[in-house]
C-alpha positions in Angstrom: -23.6 13.5 -6.5 -26.8 15.7 -5.0 -25.0 15.9 -1.8 -21.8 17.2 -3.7 -23.9 19.9 -5.3 -25.2 21.1 -2.6 -22.2 21.2 -0.4 -20.7 23.5 -3.4 -23.7 25.8 -3.2 -23.8 26.2 0.2 -20.3 27.0 0.2 -20.8 29.6 -2.2 -23.9 30.9 -0.1 -21.9 31.1 2.9 -19.3 33.6 0.8 -22.2 35.6 -0.3 -23.5 36.1 2.8 -19.7 36.8 4.3 -19.6 39.4 1.7 -22.9 40.9 2.4 -21.9 41.1 6.3 -18.5 42.3 5.9 -18.5 44.9 3.1 -22.2 46.3 2.7 -23.8 48.6 5.4 -27.1 47.7 6.9 -28.2 51.4 7.4 -27.2 54.1 5.3 -25.5 57.4 6.6 -29.2 58.9 6.9 -30.6 56.4 8.9 -32.2 54.5 6.1 -31.8 51.1 4.9 -28.6 50.2 3.4 -27.4 48.5 0.5 -26.8 45.6 2.8 -30.7 45.0 4.2 -31.8 42.6 1.4 -28.3 40.8 0.5 -28.2 39.7 4.2 -31.7 38.2 4.4 -30.9 36.7 1.2 -27.4 35.3 2.2 -28.8 34.1 5.7 -32.0 32.5 4.0 -29.5 30.6 1.2 -27.2 29.4 3.9 -30.3 28.0 6.0 -32.2 26.5 3.1 -29.0 25.0 1.7 -27.9 23.3 4.9 -31.4 22.1 5.7 -31.1 20.7 1.8 -28.0 19.2 2.6 -28.7 17.5 6.1 -31.8 15.8 4.4 -30.1 14.9 1.6 -27.1 13.0 3.7 -29.8 11.7 6.0 -31.3 9.7 2.9 -28.5 8.9 1.1 -25.4 6.5 1.7 -23.6 8.0 -1.2 -22.7 10.7 0.9 -21.6 8.7 4.1 -19.2 7.1 1.8 -15.4 6.6 2.7 -14.6 9.5 -0.2 -16.7 12.0 1.7 -14.9 11.2 4.8 -11.5 11.4 3.5 -12.4 14.5 2.1 -13.5 16.1 5.5 -10.9 14.9 7.2 -8.5 16.4 4.8 -10.7 19.8 4.6 -10.3 19.7 8.7 -6.5 19.3 8.5 -6.4 22.3 6.1 -8.7 24.3 8.3 -6.1 23.6 11.4 -3.3 24.5 9.5 -4.7 27.7 8.4 -5.3 28.5 12.2 -1.7 27.1 13.2 -0.4 29.0 10.6 0.3 32.6 12.5 0.7 31.2 16.1 3.2 28.2 14.9 4.6 29.7 12.1 4.7 28.8 8.2 7.6 26.1 8.7 6.1 24.1 11.7 2.9 24.3 10.4 3.7 23.0 7.0 5.7 20.4 8.9 2.6 19.4 11.1 -0.4 19.5 8.3 1.9 17.3 5.7 2.5 14.7 8.7 -1.3 14.7 9.7 -2.1 14.5 6.1 0.2 12.1 5.1 -0.2 9.7 8.2 -4.0 9.5 7.3 -3.9 9.3 3.4 -0.6 6.7 3.4 -1.0 4.5 6.0 1.8 2.3 6.8 4.8 4.2 5.6 6.0 6.1 8.5 9.2 6.5 7.3 8.4 7.6 3.8 5.9 10.1 5.5 8.2 11.3 7.9 10.6 12.0 5.1 8.2 13.9 3.1 6.6 15.9 6.0 9.8 17.1 6.8 11.9 17.8 3.4 9.1 19.3 1.7 8.4 22.3 4.1 12.4 22.8 4.1 12.5 23.2 0.8 9.0 25.8 0.5 10.7 27.6 3.5 14.2 28.1 1.6 12.4 28.6 -1.7 10.2 31.7 -0.3 12.3 33.0 2.5 15.7 32.5 1.4 15.7 32.4 -2.3 12.6 35.0 -3.3 13.0 36.7 0.2 9.2 36.8 0.7 7.9 37.0 4.2 6.1 33.9 6.0 4.8 33.9 9.5 7.4 33.3 12.0 5.3 31.9 15.0 7.1 30.5 18.0 10.3 29.7 16.0 12.3 32.6 15.1 13.7 31.2 11.9 
């Protein structure tokens, strides 16, 4: 439980740090310290300390290395790959690959059901957004 809490705080600290670097200026127009000076220091310190605490907790706790955590990390990695692939591959192909990989990992032993879901659900979502709602979706290499 403690590792999960530290991971959540690390994510919040990472978002805070990203905002401090992306949105706040380090120096003002007059050349003095700007509004982003202290938030950057605090954000980096938070990320470093939370990452260190999480690392120490994972090293000493068997709970953090359980099957549930491994599944969470794998699905998070698949989600990150989906986000990265969305623009170059397009929405439809990215959704098919994401669902195929995730269902293969989570629903082992049922390849026909996984293939059907991985094809039919993205096609349904594509039709809903692109055809019926006329929403813009990333095209990618398949010009649909």
